[in-house]
C-alpha positions in Angstrom: 69.2 112.2 37.5 70.2 115.0 39.9 69.1 117.7 37.7 66.1 118.8 39.6 65.6 122.0 37.4 64.8 119.8 34.7 62.2 117.7 36.7 60.6 121.0 38.2 60.0 122.1 34.7 58.3 119.0 33.5 56.2 118.0 36.6 52.4 119.4 37.1 51.1 119.8 40.6 47.6 119.4 41.9 47.0 122.3 44.3 45.1 121.3 47.7 42.0 123.0 48.7 43.7 125.6 50.9 46.6 126.3 48.2 45.4 129.5 46.1 46.8 130.0 42.6 48.0 133.8 42.7 45.8 134.3 39.6 42.3 133.4 41.2 40.0 135.5 42.5 40.2 135.1 46.2 37.5 136.5 48.8 38.3 140.0 49.9 39.7 140.3 53.4 38.4 143.1 56.0 42.1 144.0 56.9 44.5 144.9 54.4 47.9 147.0 54.0 48.0 149.8 51.6 50.1 149.2 48.7 53.0 151.7 48.1 54.3 153.5 44.8 57.0 150.7 44.2 54.3 148.7 42.7 53.6 151.0 39.5 55.1 150.0 36.1 55.4 146.6 36.7 55.2 144.1 33.7 51.7 142.4 33.8 51.7 138.6 33.9 48.2 137.7 34.9 44.9 139.7 34.9 46.1 142.9 37.2 44.0 144.3 40.1 41.9 141.2 41.0 43.8 140.7 44.2 43.6 144.4 45.3 42.9 144.6 49.0 44.3 141.1 49.8 47.1 140.9 51.9 50.0 138.5 51.9 52.7 137.9 54.5 55.8 136.5 52.8 58.8 134.7 54.5 61.9 136.4 53.1 65.4 135.4 53.1 66.9 138.1 50.6 67.8 135.9 47.7 67.0 136.0 44.1 63.8 133.8 44.4 62.4 135.9 47.4 63.0 139.1 45.4 61.1 137.7 42.3 58.2 136.3 44.5 57.8 139.6 46.1 57.7 141.6 43.0 55.6 139.0 41.2 52.8 139.3 44.1 52.9 142.9 43.8 52.4 142.9 40.1 49.5 140.5 40.6 47.7 143.2 43.2 48.5 141.9 46.4 49.4 143.8 49.3 52.5 142.3 50.4 54.1 142.5 54.0 57.5 140.7 54.5 59.0 138.8 57.4 62.9 138.9 57.8 63.9 136.4 60.4 67.5 136.7 61.9 68.6 133.3 63.3 72.3 134.0 62.8 72.6 133.8 59.1 76.1 134.2 57.4 76.7 137.8 56.9 73.7 139.1 59.2 70.3 140.6 58.0 71.1 144.0 57.4 71.5 143.6 53.7 68.2 141.2 53.7 66.3 144.2 55.5 67.6 146.7 53.1 66.6 144.5 50.0 63.2 144.1 51.7 62.6 147.8 52.0 63.4 148.5 48.5 60.8 146.4 47.1 57.7 148.3 47.8 56.1 146.2 50.1 53.7 147.7 52.6 55.4 146.5 55.6 58.7 144.8 56.8 58.7 142.8 60.1 62.1 142.3 61.2 62.2 139.4 64.1 65.4 138.3 66.1 64.6 134.7 66.6 68.3 133.2 67.4 67.3 132.4 71.0 64.0 130.9 70.3 65.4 128.8 67.5 68.0 127.4 69.8 65.8 126.8 72.6 62.7 125.6 71.1 63.9 123.5 68.3 67.9 123.1 68.3 68.2 122.1 71.9 65.3 119.5 71.9 67.0 117.8 68.7 70.4 117.6 70.4 68.6 116.1 73.5 67.3 113.4 71.2 70.7 112.9 69.6 68.8 113.5 66.4 70.5 113.1 63.1 68.7 112.3 60.0 70.0 108.9 58.3 72.6 109.0 61.0 74.4 112.2 59.6 72.3 115.3 59.1 72.0 117.1 62.2 69.1 118.8 60.7 69.9 122.6 61.1 68.3 123.7 57.9 65.1 121.6 58.6 64.8 123.0 62.1 65.0 126.7 60.7 62.1 126.5 58.7 59.8 125.6 61.8 60.8 128.8 63.6 60.3 130.7 60.4 56.8 129.4 59.6 55.6 129.7 63.4 56.7 133.3 63.6 54.8 133.7 60.3 51.6 132.6 61.1 51.8 134.2 64.4 52.1 137.6 62.7 49.6 136.7 60.0 47.0 135.9 62.7 47.6 139.0 64.9 47.7 141.3 61.9 44.9 140.0 60.0 46.7 138.8 56.8 44.7 136.6 54.4 47.5 134.7 53.0 51.1 133.6 53.9 53.5 132.6 51.1 57.1 131.2 50.8 59.6 131.0 48.2 60.3 127.1 48.3 60.5 125.3 45.2 58.1 122.6 44.2 60.5 119.7 44.6 61.9 120.3 48.1 61.4 119.3 51.6 61.3 122.9 52.7 57.7 123.3 51.2 56.5 120.5 53.3 58.0 121.9 56.5 56.3 125.4 55.8 53.0 124.5 54.9 52.6 121.4 57.4 53.4 124.1 60.0 50.9 126.6 58.8 48.1 123.8 58.9 49.1 122.9 62.4 49.3 126.3 64.1 46.9 128.4 61.8 44.4 125.9 59.8 42.3 129.1 58.6 45.3 130.9 56.7 45.5 130.4 52.9 48.6 129.7 51.2 50.2 131.0 47.9 52.3 128.3 46.4 53.7 130.2 43.3 56.1 127.5 42.1 53.2 125.1 41.6 51.6 127.7 39.4 52.5 127.1 35.6 52.4 130.9 34.7 54.9 131.6 37.8 57.3 128.7 36.7 57.0 129.7 33.0 58.6 133.3 34.1 60.9 131.5 36.8 62.2 128.8 34.7 65.8 129.7 35.3 67.8 132.1 37.4 68.6 134.2 34.3 65.1 134.6 33.4 64.1 135.6 37.0 67.1 138.3 37.1 65.9 139.4 33.4 62.5 140.0 34.9 63.4 141.6 38.2 65.5 144.2 36.3 62.7 144.8 33.8 60.5 145.5 36.8 62.2 148.0 38.7 64.5 146.2 41.0 67.4 148.6 41.2 69.8 146.7 43.7 69.6 143.3 42.6 72.9 141.4 43.7 72.3 137.7 42.7 75.0 135.2 44.0 77.6 134.7 41.5 78.0 131.0 43.2 77.2 128.0 41.2 75.3 126.6 43.9 72.8 127.6 46.7 73.5 128.0 50.3 71.6 128.1 53.6 73.1 129.1 57.1 72.0 129.9 60.4 73.7 130.1 63.9 73.8 126.4 64.1 74.6 125.0 60.7 75.3 125.8 57.0 74.1 123.7 54.0 75.2 124.0 50.5 73.5 122.2 47.4 72.8 122.5 43.8 75.0 123.6 40.9 78.2 121.7 40.6 77.2 119.6 43.7 74.3 117.9 41.6 76.6 115.4 40.3 77.4 113.0 43.3 80.6 111.7 41.4 82.6 114.9 41.9 83.9 116.0 45.1 82.7 119.2 46.5 84.8 122.0 45.6 86.6 124.1 48.0 84.0 127.0 47.4 81.3 124.7 48.7 82.5 124.8 52.4 81.5 128.0 53.9 81.8 127.6 57.7 84.6 125.2 58.3 88.4 124.8 57.6 89.8 121.9 55.6 90.7 119.6 58.4 93.9 118.3 56.2 94.9 122.0 56.3 94.4 122.7 60.0 97.5 123.4 61.9 96.2 124.6 65.3 97.2 122.1 68.1 94.6 120.2 70.2 92.2 122.4 72.4 90.1 121.2 75.2 86.7 122.9 76.2 84.4 121.8 78.9 80.5 121.8 78.4 78.2 121.8 81.2 74.5 120.3 81.1 71.5 120.5 83.2 68.7 117.8 82.4 70.3 117.4 78.9 70.4 121.0 78.0 73.8 122.8 77.5 74.1 125.8 80.3 77.9 126.9 80.0 80.8 126.6 78.2 84.4 126.9 79.7 87.3 127.7 77.6 90.6 128.0 79.5 89.4 130.0 82.5 86.6 131.7 80.9 83.0 130.5 81.3 80.2 131.6 79.1 76.6 130.9 80.0 74.6 132.9 77.3 73.3 130.3 75.1 73.7 132.4 71.9 77.3 133.1 72.9 77.8 129.3 73.6 76.9 128.4 70.0 78.7 131.2 68.4 82.0 130.3 70.4 81.8 126.6 69.5 81.0 127.4 65.9 84.0 129.5 65.7 86.1 127.0 67.4 84.6 124.2 65.4 85.4 126.2 62.2 89.1 126.6 63.1 89.5 122.9 63.7 87.6 121.8 60.7 84.9 119.9 62.7 81.5 119.2 61.5 81.9 118.6 57.7 79.6 115.9 56.0 79.3 115.4 52.2 76.1 113.3 51.9 73.3 111.9 49.6 70.0 111.8 51.4 66.4 110.9 50.5 63.9 113.7 50.4 60.4 113.3 51.6 59.0 113.5 48.1 60.9 110.5 46.9 64.0 111.8 45.1 67.7 111.8 46.3 69.6 114.9 47.0 73.2 115.5 47.3 74.3 118.1 50.0 77.3 119.6 51.8 76.6 119.9 55.5 78.7 122.0 58.0 77.5 121.8 61.8 80.7 122.6 64.1 78.9 123.7 67.1 76.4 120.7 66.7 78.9 118.0 66.6 81.0 119.1 69.4 77.7 119.4 71.7 76.3 116.1 70.3 79.5 114.2 71.2 79.5 115.8 74.8 75.8 115.1 75.3 76.0 111.6 74.2 78.9 110.9 76.3 77.3 112.3 79.6 74.2 110.3 78.8 76.3 107.2 79.0 77.4 108.1 82.2 74.0 109.0 83.6 71.3 107.5 81.7 69.8 103.9 82.8 70.5 101.3 80.2 67.0 100.4 79.3 65.9 103.8 79.1 68.7 104.6 76.5 67.7 101.7 74.5 64.1 102.9 74.3 65.5 106.3 73.7 67.3 105.1 70.8 64.5 103.4 69.4 62.6 106.7 69.0 65.7 108.9 67.7 65.5 107.9 64.1 61.6 108.5 64.1 62.2 111.9 65.8 64.9 112.8 62.9 62.5 111.6 60.3 59.6 113.6 61.5 61.9 116.7 61.5 63.2 116.1 58.2 59.8 115.8 56.5 58.1 118.6 58.4 56.2 117.2 61.1 57.4 119.0 64.1 54.1 120.1 65.2 52.4 117.0 65.1 50.8 114.6 67.7 53.4 112.0 67.1 56.1 114.6 67.7 54.3 115.7 70.8 54.4 112.1 72.1 58.1 111.4 71.3 59.1 114.8 72.7 57.3 114.0 76.0 59.5 110.7 76.2 62.7 112.3 75.3 62.2 115.1 77.8 61.5 112.5 80.5 64.6 110.5 79.3 66.9 113.8 80.0 66.2 113.9 83.6 69.3 113.5 85.6 71.4 114.1 82.5 73.5 116.8 84.4 77.2 117.3 84.6 80.2 118.4 82.5 82.2 116.8 79.7 85.5 117.8 78.4 86.0 117.6 74.8 89.3 117.6 72.7 89.2 119.5 69.4 91.8 118.3 66.9 92.0 118.1 62.9 88.1 117.6 62.4 87.3 115.6 65.5 85.7 116.2 68.8 86.5 113.5 71.2 85.3 113.6 74.7 88.3 112.9 77.4 86.6 113.3 80.7 83.2 113.5 82.3 81.9 114.4 85.7 78.3 114.1 87.0 76.7 113.9 90.5 74.1 111.4 89.1 76.2 108.4 87.8 75.6 105.0 89.1 78.3 103.9 91.8 81.1 102.3 89.9 81.7 99.8 92.9 79.1 97.0 93.6 77.8 95.7 96.7 77.4 92.3 94.8 79.7 89.4 96.3 81.3 86.9 94.0 78.9 84.4 95.6 76.1 86.4 94.3 77.8 86.7 90.8 77.7 82.8 91.0 74.2 82.5 91.4 73.3 85.3 88.8 75.2 83.6 86.1 73.6 80.2 87.2 70.3 81.9 86.6 71.4 83.4 83.2 72.9 80.2 82.1 69.6 78.2 82.8 68.0 79.8 79.7 71.2 78.8 77.6 71.3 75.4 79.0 67.6 74.9 78.0 68.1 75.8 74.6 71.2 73.5 74.3 69.0 70.6 75.3 66.4 71.5 72.9 68.7 71.8 70.1 70.4 68.3 71.1 66.8 66.3 70.8 66.4 68.5 67.5 69.4 67.1 66.0 68.8 63.5 67.1 65.4 63.6 65.6 67.0 65.0 62.1 69.8 62.4 62.4 67.1 59.4 62.7 65.1 60.8 59.8 68.2 61.1 57.8 69.0 57.5 58.4 65.4 56.3 57.8 65.4 58.1 54.4 68.7 56.4 53.5 67.6 52.9 54.3 64.3 53.2 52.0 65.7 55.2 49.1 66.5 51.9 47.3 62.9 51.4 46.9 62.5 54.1 44.7 65.1 53.0 42.1 63.8 50.8 39.2 66.7 48.3 38.8 68.3 45.9 41.1 71.6 47.1 40.1 71.0 50.5 41.5 70.1 48.7 44.8 73.5 46.9 44.7 75.4 50.0 44.2 73.5 51.7 47.0 74.5 49.0 49.7 78.1 49.3 48.4 78.0 53.0 49.0 76.0 52.7 52.1 77.3 49.6 53.9 74.2 47.7 53.7 
């Protein structure tokens, strides 16, 4: 079944030691934020006031679930601070900041993290040619690591007792957030409301959350009218849920948010040139204009990819927790960059290094998808990937046309020579050396087949002895020429 809301309402969760139920009475923190007037008048859910003085930093994206989570934590008596992370979300973060500021939180942190998102997470993933199950370029998964890392950095610096997120109890995002918390700030405690039965009773549906928020003083609530959920950033866009839960039904046009329909694109073919140094994109040339700012490179590629309908994927993939999920993915900039990067590797990279790198790529993708960016095994793989990118330097021209990004030329100072110093006589000896193994194998198989033929002949000659009547022997001789 693809009805995850039904599963969510029926499943029970065991909290880990560091996952704190918001109705529990945690130890008091020495540092806390002062609550504002916006907390007053909230409908009581649990026992009010037990968490007074306990500070929690919430990662906030501005959606209905985030609004509900913040107001609920305030109603439980927590001193709530909000982190708004700008990684190039569709529509910007101005409305998100406005929503965060109106909820009554003690403090709102606003962080522009587009550059570090691209530099620290997206580029290493592209250098690894990473694509989960061969299709997902992992834009959503990568964004969770930059969110969680900044969250624990601020929590440690400012002395917050708890961190919290609004991820559902059946998705991969909870793993990505909490595994990052554990790796980077093991001492911090985590509030996981969607694993709390009392919270899930109130948040059993979108309508129930809207009703509760309106009843508890949220004046500017503007829930999405879409019948599906979405997540976007400067690198990618992902849509899921609602009408997309049925994998038999094609995705409606409204599910595609960042790209044009390739069947409807009327633009002529267009060439762009990408320059790389040690596997990392450094410049984009469109016509006579060259761009070197990393953010601008991704923004321009996303716009051009959008116009040409590049980067669309409708997939069903395997979640870490063991269920399948249908999602619609759009990653136009990533598809163009990946095509160019892989083509340059073919020109520069040693054959055996490439084969070893290709062994690591699926594991790299799996670790990202499952939430293990900050893990020893990922450190090991990333070190190998970084080594493989040495000398992957040059430029690739890619033709964009009707949903495709096809490399048409490449140039590099580090490509092996196309002409060989080997003579035909050398080749003759090389072939003899390589043929020796094949000839030896052929001799072995000939001897084996001769042995099998002898055994079969003996078996036929003695088979009559197992027959109970002489007539069977006569018949056997007629059939086998005895």
